[in-house]
C-alpha atoms as one frame of an Amber mdcrd trajectory, in Angstrom:
protein
 -29.978  33.879  -5.701 -29.652  31.431  -8.610 -30.287  27.700  -8.522 -30.630
  24.745 -10.852 -34.170  23.398 -10.457 -35.886  20.204 -11.503 -39.407  21.534
 -12.093 -40.610  18.195 -13.487 -39.059  14.741 -13.638 -37.086  14.310 -16.827
 -33.619  14.321 -18.434 -30.897  16.806 -17.647 -31.967  18.997 -20.578 -35.178
  19.801 -18.702 -33.371  21.391 -15.730 -33.850  25.153 -15.348 -31.463  27.904
 -14.199 -33.733  30.200 -12.210 -33.828  33.075  -9.753 -35.224  31.804  -6.453
 -35.646  33.200  -2.973 -32.683  32.541  -0.722 -33.487  29.977   1.991 -33.451
  30.797   5.682 -31.987  28.367   8.192 -34.161  26.684  10.807 -32.916  26.825
  14.421 -30.862  23.623  13.936 -29.505  24.607  10.509 -26.891  26.857   8.954
 -26.954  28.771   5.679 -24.001  28.107   3.402 -22.679  30.133   0.475 -21.650
  27.333  -1.861 -18.278  27.384  -3.576 -18.062  23.889  -5.102 -20.644  21.144
  -5.681 -19.949  17.504  -6.484 -21.678  15.900  -9.468 -22.658  12.277  -8.919
 -24.408   9.496 -10.799 -27.424   9.511  -8.411 -28.034  13.125  -9.486 -28.886
  11.804 -12.961 -31.387   9.373 -11.420 -33.111  11.663  -8.930 -34.114  14.216
 -11.591 -35.754  11.397 -13.587 -37.630  10.006 -10.578 -35.591   6.784 -10.656
 -33.688   7.087  -7.382 -34.462   5.575  -3.955 -35.560   9.035  -2.822 -38.169
  10.900  -4.886 -38.503  14.549  -3.868 -41.528  16.423  -5.182 -40.629  18.985
  -7.877 -39.548  21.699  -7.881 -36.287  20.790  -6.180 -32.583  21.233  -6.740
 -30.501  18.081  -7.217 -27.071  17.580  -5.689 -25.919  15.846  -2.540 -22.456
  17.195  -1.685 -20.906  20.631  -1.501 -18.291  22.810   0.094 -18.880  26.389
   1.136 -18.739  29.039   3.834 -21.303  29.487   6.592 -23.070  32.860   6.291
 -25.846  32.403   8.893 -26.216  30.150  11.938 -29.480  28.924  13.456 -30.190
  29.742  17.105 -29.772  26.157  18.324 -26.516  25.431  16.505 -23.429  25.120
  18.679 -19.783  24.845  17.679 -20.172  26.489  14.262 -19.989  30.143  13.333
 -20.210  32.499  10.396 -17.084  32.228   8.259 -16.415  28.523   8.938 -15.644
  26.509   5.835 -17.596  23.237   5.760 -18.479  20.298   3.551 -22.134  19.254
   3.602 -23.819  15.931   2.870 -27.401  16.252   1.629 -29.811  13.994  -0.236
 -30.702  16.723  -2.725 -30.621  20.526  -2.839 -26.948  21.345  -3.439 -27.155
  22.826  -6.964 -27.724  26.353  -5.669 -25.727  29.433  -4.743 -26.962  29.208
  -1.145 -27.996  26.057   0.710 -29.318  25.251   4.173 -28.055  22.165   6.006
 -28.405  20.721   9.481 -25.346  20.966  11.682 -25.259  17.149  11.792 -24.749
  17.095   8.000 -21.547  19.139   8.152 -17.864  18.510   8.575 -15.222  21.192
   8.923 -12.779  21.575   6.053  -9.145  21.782   7.227  -6.798  24.524   6.125
  -4.960  23.648   2.954  -7.833  21.628   1.438  -9.323  23.415  -1.572 -13.078
  23.808  -2.064 -13.356  21.466  -5.041 -11.636  18.494  -3.398 -13.544  19.005
  -0.152 -16.810  19.062  -2.104 -16.236  15.789  -3.951 -14.917  13.766  -1.016
 -18.229  12.922   0.614 -20.238  10.646  -1.681 -17.621   8.700  -3.616 -15.067
   8.315  -0.846 -17.696   8.193   1.883 -19.508   5.386   0.066 -16.321   3.505
  -0.726 -14.881   3.785   2.785 -18.170   2.636   4.333 -18.264  -0.259   1.860
 -14.668  -1.411   2.377 -14.237  -0.594   6.073 -17.681  -1.109   7.618 -19.297
  -3.658   5.302 -16.457  -5.756   3.831 -14.011  -5.454   6.742 -11.247  -5.306
   4.157  -7.882  -6.370   5.578  -4.354  -5.601   4.462  -3.107  -8.223   2.024
  -6.540  -9.138   0.691  -7.326  -8.912  -3.016 -10.194  -6.756  -4.261 -11.759
  -6.365  -7.684 -13.293  -2.999  -8.614 -15.891  -3.062 -11.409 -16.454   0.217
 -13.238 -13.139   1.248 -11.792 -12.711   4.547 -13.672 -15.897   6.122 -12.306
 -16.029   8.343  -9.245 -16.741   5.623  -6.674 -14.497   3.164  -8.519 -11.436
   5.411  -8.352 -12.257   6.178  -4.715 -12.349   2.440  -4.020  -8.953   2.008
  -5.698  -7.415   4.818  -3.643  -8.873   3.555  -0.378  -8.145  -0.092  -1.104
  -4.473   0.701  -1.612  -4.438   2.920   1.476  -5.914   0.011   3.468  -3.225
  -2.363   2.189  -5.221  -4.391  -0.350  -4.094  -5.697  -3.727  -6.357  -3.871
  -6.195  -7.578  -5.204  -9.553  -9.306  -2.569 -11.701 -11.827  -3.585 -14.382
 -13.161  -1.074 -16.888 -14.357  -0.887 -20.478 -11.403   0.748 -22.244  -7.625
   0.774 -22.104  -7.648   4.563 -21.756  -9.806   4.414 -18.641  -7.675   1.628
 -17.221  -4.587   3.815 -17.540  -6.319   6.296 -15.238  -6.930   3.459 -12.765
  -3.278   2.485 -12.948  -2.236   6.071 -12.227  -4.481   6.033  -9.131  -2.835
   2.896  -7.762  -4.429  -0.217  -9.296  -1.850  -3.022  -9.549  -3.715  -5.162
 -12.105  -5.927  -4.090 -15.003  -8.698  -5.921 -16.874 -10.516  -4.593 -19.946
 -13.779  -6.507 -19.683 -14.749  -5.531 -23.223 -11.774  -7.338 -24.758 -10.734
  -9.854 -22.068 -12.458 -12.746 -20.306 -13.044 -11.440 -16.776 -13.069 -14.822
 -15.033 -10.036 -16.144 -16.913  -7.986 -13.058 -16.092  -8.986 -13.209 -12.427
  -7.956 -16.867 -12.215  -4.635 -15.908 -13.772  -4.057 -12.955 -11.435  -5.049
 -14.764  -8.230  -3.509 -18.130  -9.089  -6.946 -19.814  -9.046  -7.543 -18.656
  -5.439 -10.162 -16.045  -6.311 -10.607 -12.513  -5.024 -11.572 -11.635  -1.459
 -13.785  -8.629  -2.202 -15.723  -7.465  -5.263 -16.656  -3.781  -5.300 -19.615
  -3.616  -7.689 -21.148  -0.241  -8.515 -22.062  -1.373 -12.026 -24.413  -4.374
 -11.968 -25.419  -5.740 -15.352 -23.617  -8.565 -17.117 -20.359  -8.393 -15.160
 -21.815  -9.047 -11.694 -22.323 -12.800 -11.947 -18.881 -13.640 -13.389 -17.356
 -11.393 -10.726 -19.238 -13.231  -7.974 -18.198 -16.575  -9.438 -14.600 -15.338
  -9.184 -14.765 -14.862  -5.411 -12.647 -17.091  -3.238 -13.780 -18.846  -0.064
 -15.346 -16.410   2.422 -15.398 -13.704  -0.253 -17.618 -10.622  -0.067 -19.454
  -9.101  -3.016 -20.362  -5.474  -2.290 -23.546  -4.312  -4.033 -22.973  -0.567
  -4.352 -25.081   0.430  -7.377 -26.279  -0.340 -10.874 -24.626   2.130 -13.231
 -25.134  -0.307 -16.119 -28.886   0.091 -15.651 -29.634  -3.615 -15.226 -30.129
  -5.276 -11.845 -28.611  -8.763 -12.139 -30.122 -11.951 -10.722 -27.864 -14.349
  -8.874 -28.410 -18.062  -8.261 -28.410 -18.522  -4.481 -26.411 -21.732  -4.634
 -23.337 -19.637  -5.500 -22.984 -17.955  -2.071 -23.536 -21.359  -0.444 -20.854
 -23.147  -2.461 -18.261 -20.436  -1.825 -19.147 -19.608   1.775 -19.438 -16.139
   0.306 -21.517 -13.111   1.233 -23.590 -10.752  -0.876 -23.344  -7.458   1.030
 -25.593  -4.460   0.427 -24.105  -0.966   0.650 -26.807   1.701   1.074 -24.619
   4.604   2.114 -27.407   7.202   2.188 -29.461   5.263   4.719 -26.331   4.402
   6.708 -25.678   8.133   7.127 -29.204   8.616   8.468 -29.192   5.568  10.759
 -25.656   5.833  12.141 -24.561   9.479  12.053 -21.817   8.952  14.645 -19.997
   6.334  12.570 -20.506   8.428   9.435 -18.961  11.449  11.180 -15.983   9.345
  12.292 -15.538   8.063   8.734 -15.664  11.556   7.277 -13.178  12.913   9.806
 -10.818  10.080   8.871 -11.220  10.832   5.159 -10.829  14.583   5.601  -7.676
  13.961   7.624  -6.232  11.797   4.860  -7.153  14.488   2.335  -5.472  17.222
   4.389  -2.237  15.215   4.683  -2.141  14.285   0.999  -2.806  10.560   1.485
  -6.007  10.966  -0.545  -6.366  13.052  -3.694  -9.713  12.608  -5.509  -9.405
  12.863  -9.287 -11.374  15.839 -10.618 -11.359  15.567 -14.383 -13.944  18.247
 -15.246 -15.037  21.559 -13.743 -18.182  23.400 -14.835 -20.002  26.573 -13.874
 -23.122  25.915 -11.787 -25.261  27.217 -14.664 -23.841  24.396 -16.824 -25.007
  21.629 -14.497 -27.117  19.979 -17.212 -24.013  19.673 -19.399 -22.121  18.068
 -16.518 -24.895  15.524 -15.920 -25.087  14.647 -19.617 -21.318  14.112 -19.720
 -21.542  11.907 -16.635 -24.394   9.826 -18.037 -22.455   9.364 -21.290 -19.405
   8.264 -19.260 -17.256  11.071 -20.598 -15.991  11.821 -17.084 -13.288   9.826
 -15.323 -13.317  10.274 -11.579 -15.314  13.294 -10.438 -16.859  16.414 -11.921
 -17.470  19.545  -9.887 -19.648  22.625 -10.306 -17.879  25.840  -9.283 -19.581
  28.909  -7.819 -17.579  32.147  -7.846 -16.964  33.673  -4.438
């Protein structure tokens, strides 16, 4: 079989498209013929050795996929050859065949295509965990999404609206903000041309926002936190800007506000039952059309390096997906 391999830590250009031996499932695993693979920002970090998890090369990047089970381990119950599933991994998905533990799988309902099933897990899984489990977002509350046109940002917009929140999208260009508007954002802020705090005061009538969804970090985090209202929650999701901001600790005190970490990958490991419930909820919404992740680019698996370079250069709005012919 073919796979994209990181044989040494480095940029996407150093990835290799190689023939490798097909894996065999352990007793508690299944073997999946992949059909679609989600491309995510952490994939750009893990191949450079800059992610929370640092697998030893050679390894295949990629953390989410959809495919069909072609072999079932002896201890696996409730799954069989031919079942279509989505899998959540930490790495290893950029391959034509992948092994996964039964606990890492969720069935894909009829009517949901491979690409949308593949890209649901990380962005929407992270955003739902952040908004539902960590922020306890309530209907009628106001939330600000930084980096709103990225994969997790658009997922947060979709889910925030579905959960009844008023959603403010902030991004770096008017073109990207139009995408946010099309996905349901009610207010738009271009933080390259507008004063973020002034616009938030205007939108909220000086009250401040209830929740900040921050997957960006960098220079926008502190003004966003300062724009929280009383009892606000600032969700620390990631640092796509590359810089980890420092926050004066008197700010949470003065606002009665909370700085809330969102480490979705470790949540999945520590609380698999809640993760499974979340994913079943999301897959149900996807099957009934209440969710529709934006896929703006599709690539062949062999072109994974191109996809990662486009993602790192922020040429992708929403999600990109690698397709594997069946």
